[in-house]
N, C-alpha and C positions, 0 to 999 in steps of 0.2 A: 798882405799883398796878394792880389788875385793870381792864382796859378791854374795851370791845366793839369789835372790829375787823371790817370787812367787806371781803372780796376780791371784785372784780368781774372775771369772765373770760368769754371768748366764743369764742376760737379756740385751735387746738392749741398754738401757742407759749405762750399764756397759761397753759394747763394745766401745761406743763412747768415754767414759772417758779413757779407755785403749789406744785408738788410740792417745790420747794426750801425753801419757807417754812412749809408748813401745819403740820407736826408741832410746830415751835417755837412758832408762834402759838397753836395749839390748847392747848399745854401751859401757856403763860403767861397767855393771855387767852381770852375768849369770841370765837370766830372763826366768822363767818357767811360762807358762800360763795354768791354769786349768779352763776348761769350765764345770760348774756343769750340764749343760743340762736342766736348768730350762726353758729356751726358746729352744725348741728342733727341730722345723720344719725349713725348708730351708729359708722361708721368714723372720722368726724371728731371725735366727741365722747365718747360713753360708753366706747368701747373704750380711750381714753386715760386716763380716770379709773380704769378697772379695772387696767390694766397699771402705772400709777403709784401704785396703792394709795391713791387719793384718795377721800374719802367722797362720797356722793351730795350734790350741792349742796342747800342749804336752799331755794333758789328757782331756778326755771327760767322765764325771761321768755318763752321760745319766740318770739322775734322772727323767726327764719328769714332767708332770703335776701331781697334787694331792692336798690334803689339806695342810694347812700350816705345821701342825705337821709332816705329811709324808715327805714333802720336806725337812724340817729342819733336821729331823732324818736321812733320807737317805743321805743327803749331808754330814753331820757330820761323819756318819759311813764310807762312801766311801772315803771321803777326808782324814780322819785320816790315812788310809793306805798310801796314797800318801805323806803326810807330814812326816810320819816315814821313808819312803823310800828316799825322796829327801832331808830332813833335811835343809830347807831354813833358812837363817838368819833373814828374814823378810817376813811376809805375807802382801800383799796389798789387801784391799777390797774396793769396790767402791759403793757409793750411799746408797740405803736403801731397797734392795730387800731381799728375804729369803736367797739367796746365800751369801749376805753380812754378815748377822748375823751368819749363819751357818759356814762360813769361819772363822769368828772371834772366835767363840766358839771352833771350832776344834783346832785352833792355840793356844789359851790361855791355854787350857787344857794340851797342850804339851810344855808349857812354851816358845812358839815362839812369838817374838815381832810382833805387829800388827800396820799397818798404815791404816788410814781410809781417803780415798779421798772423799771429799764433806761432811765433818763432820760439825755438828752444825746446820743443817737445822732443823726447828721445825714448826709443824702446831699446836701443843698443842691440838690435837684431838687424843686421845688414841684409838678411834674406828678404826683408820686407821692402818692396819698392818705395813705400812712403818714407822709410828711414833714409834712404839715399836721397830722395827729393828734399827732405828737411835739411840734411847735412849740407848739401851743395847750395841750396837756396840761402841758407844763413851765412855761408861763407862769402857770398857776393852781394849781400844786402847792405844798404847804407843805414836804414832805420829798422830796428828789430823790436817789434811789439810783443813782449812775452806775457803769457797769461798767468803765470805762477812764479813764485820765488824759486822753485826748483828749475823752471825753464831758464830763468835769469842765471842761476848758478851753472847750468849746463853750458850756456853761451860763454860765460866768463872762463870756465875751465878749458874751453876750446880756443881761447884767445881770439874770439871774433873781433874784427876790426870796426864793424859798424857801431852806431850808437844804440844802446839797449835801454828800453823803457819797460817797466813793470806796469801793465795796463789793466790786468784782470782779464777774465774770459768773456769775449763778446758773445759767444754761444749762450752763455748763461743770461746775458742781458736780453737777448732776443727771446729766449725761453720765458723769462719773467714777463716780458711785454706781451707775448702771444698766448700764454697758457690760459688766461681769462677769456681771450677771444675764442680760443678753440673750444672752451667749455660751452660758449653760447652758440657758435656757428657750426661746429662739427656734428654731423648726424651719423657718424661711423658705426656706433653701437647698433642703432636701428637698422642701418643698411646691411650690416653683417648678421643681424638677428642674434646677438649674443648678450648675455647677462654680464654686468660690470664686475662680478665677483667669481666668474667661472671660466676664465680663459688665461692662456699664457701667450705672450707676444714673442714671436720668433723672427730673428733676422740672421741670414747667412749670406755674406757677400765678400768677406776678405779673400783675397786671391790665394793665400796659403791654406784656406779651407776648401775653396771651390775647385782649385786646380790639382788637388791631390786626391785621387780616387778613394784610397783607403780612408783618409780622414773624412771625406765627405760621406762615405758609406757608414762610418762610425756615428756621425751626427744623425743621419737618417735612422739608423738602428735605435739610437737613444730616443729619438722623437716618437718612433712607433711603439715604444714601451709605455708612453704616457697615456693613460686611459681616463684619469679622473677629470681632466680639464679639456676644454676646447683649445685647440692650437690655432692661433691666427698668424698666418705666414705671408706677409707682403713680399713677393718674390722679385728679386733683382734680375734683370735680363741675363746677366752673366751666370747667375746661379741656376736659373731655369735651363739655360743651354748646357751647363755642366751636368745637371741632373739628368737631362734627356740623353746626353751623350753616353752616360754610364749606365743607363737603364734604371736609375733610381727614382726617376720622376713618377713613373707609374706605380712603383712600390709605395711611394709616399702618398700618392693620391688615393690609395686603397684605405687609408686611415679615415674612418667615419667621423672622427672627432677633429679633423683637420680642415681649416678653411684657408685655401690659397687665394690670395688677391693680387691684383696688379700693384706696383709700387704706390704707396700712399702719399698724399701731399702733407706738408708740414703740420697743418692744423689737425688733420685726422690722426697722424702718428702720435703727436704729443697728447691728444685726447686719450688714446689707448694707454699710453704710458701713465698718465695722470690717474686714470681709473684703477690701474693696477696698484698704484701707491695707496689709493683710498681703501682698497680691499685688504 
């Protein structure tokens, strides 16, 4: 039976998960894509849609950055109007970001069924914003697509009322599909001028690392001690802002073996990861 489905996404991992499902959803049903704008600049958003061959979202809520309360409130407020207009049969949310929880809350208040892709992951650390988002989203979802048996068991232990499915990890599906494409299309090694066996790939973006000055300082100190390898550091806007605010950015830039880049698209990033595995 033909249905109207609505996917709500807002950050890079959401876009990757959406890429695993869009073609099938579009083929079988009407599939409306809503981008909350939680990741709003080109490197973090549009470039991912392009390299994953996703269509331009039907709606962009343009929420942008802000505190957790601001993002949740603005997404719910702006999304409610879209839900009332579109009247989807099912809302699909992905992962564990603020867009995920806000999408689920907006839908449940309008009595729209919710599917959660990547349900059941747990860190059991409630200081992580993502953990709160996961817990609450799973509590109100009707369909819970769990990537692992452990995730299924977590949901059962919590007496979740929705229907649970063990699906496997869609992130792995996308990785398997695109790693060969990245090998052919990505020119990131040449662009950065690095040898495939002489670099370390660095990422720092978790809030519990970027928002704690002492912790961020310890990470920078550890990186400055690495001399044998080139460090390739695609920097997240939040990380750059935190480093600049603490005076650590200039300290990091003095490392002669450090390459700081803008956020990379999906193909470039998995190319760098793949070359590391080969070496």
